[in-house]
N, C-alpha and C positions, 0 to 999 in steps of 0.2 A: 504494500500500500504506500502510496506517495506520502512524503512528509508534508506536502502542501495541504493547507486547510481548504475545504470546499467553501466557495463564496456564499455569503448570505444574500437573500433577496428580501424584499419588504415582507412577504408572507412567512418566510422562515424566521424573521425577527419577531413577527407577531406570535408565531407558534412557540418560539423559545420563551418569550415572556409569559404566555399563557401556561406553558408546562411548568414554569417555576411557580407561578401564582397558584395553580391547581394542585401543587405538591407532587405531581407525578414524577418529575425529574428527580426531586429529592428522594422519593421512594425508589427510583431506579438506582441511585447511588447507594442507598442502603442495601438493596438486594445484591448489587454487584460486590460491595464490600463484604457482606456476609458470605457470599460465594467465593471470596478470595480472588476476585478478578483484578486485573491491572487496568486502570482507566486511562484512556488516551483521548484527548480532544480531537474530534474528527472534522469539525467545521459545520456551518449551517446550524449552529447551536446544538449539535449532537456530540455524543461521546461514545466511544467503542470500549466496552469492558471485556477484555479477553482473558482466557484462562479460568473461566467460571467453573467451579469444581463439582457442582451438584448435577444429578441426572434428571432433574425436573426444572423446567419443562423439557420434554424430549423434542429438541429442535436444534438445527445447526446454529440458529441465532434467535433471540427473542428481544422484545423491546418493552421497556417500562419508561414512560415519559419520553425524554430525549436521550435515554441511555440504551444502547444496543449491546446486549450481552451475548457471549458465546463461550463455549468450552475451548474453541479453537484459538490459535494465536493470530497476530496481525497478518502474518504471511498468508494465511488461509484466505483472507479477503482480497488479496491482490488480484486474483483471477475471478473474483465474484462480485463485480460492481453491481450487477443486477440484483443480487441478494440484498446488498446494502440499499438499493433503491426501494425494494420491497419494505425493508425495515424502516427506512426513512418515512415512508407513507404511514406506517404505524405511529411514528412520532407526531405526525399531523393529526391523526385520529385522536390521540390522547388530548391534544390541544382543543379540539372542537367537540369532544364528547366528555368534557369536564373532568379530565384527568383520571384520578383513581376511581371515579364513578364508572369509567369504561370497563374496569375489570369484571364486575359481576355480569355486565351485559355480554362481554366477550365469552365468559365461561358458560353463560346460558346458551349462547349460540354454538359453542363447542358441543354441548349436550344435544342440541337439536340436530346439528350436523351428524353426530354419531348415530342418532336414531334414524335419520334418513339415509345416510351414506356409509356409515361405518368408519368414518374418519372425521377429524376435527375441522377440516378446512372446506370441504365441498359446499356446504350450505351455511358457512359462517360469513356474514356480510363483511366483517372486518378483514378477513383474509382475502375475500373476493375483491374488495375495493383496493387492497394493496397489491393486487394482481397475483393470482395463484401461480402462474408460470414463473414470475420473477422470484417467488419464494420457494421454487422448486417443488411445487405441489402438482399432482396430476390434475387433469381436467375433471370437473364435477361429474360424479356418477351417483346412482342410488344403489341400495342393496339389491334391488330387483333388476337393474339393468346390467349387472356384471355377468360375464360369461361363466357358465358352470363348468 
């Protein structure tokens, strides 16, 4: 990953301020620190927390506020700019879904998606709006449309 910080836009500045006000970025720092992650400023008001040591959530990366956390190291993201775009979209979602208030809604939609499709992403609007393909998720299916 380049050492250059990504540039801010007007909307990323708004998002950054909102995520500090709604406490989601603060929660992201707490989660990253508890998980033993090393935090690096990424730009656009976001931070990359690498070396996260817990097995939950099961994902190559996850976002809380403006903090993108991963078990992987910085090098992992060098060839995965699209994954970072996906996680960056989650940062925006936290800003406009009132921060930590987003979490219960996110987990509600995880349950709905599991009921319909057997996975957490297919029918989760947060994942779909962040672009499933960018997050390395398969296209949406249902339990009934899968080949036997």
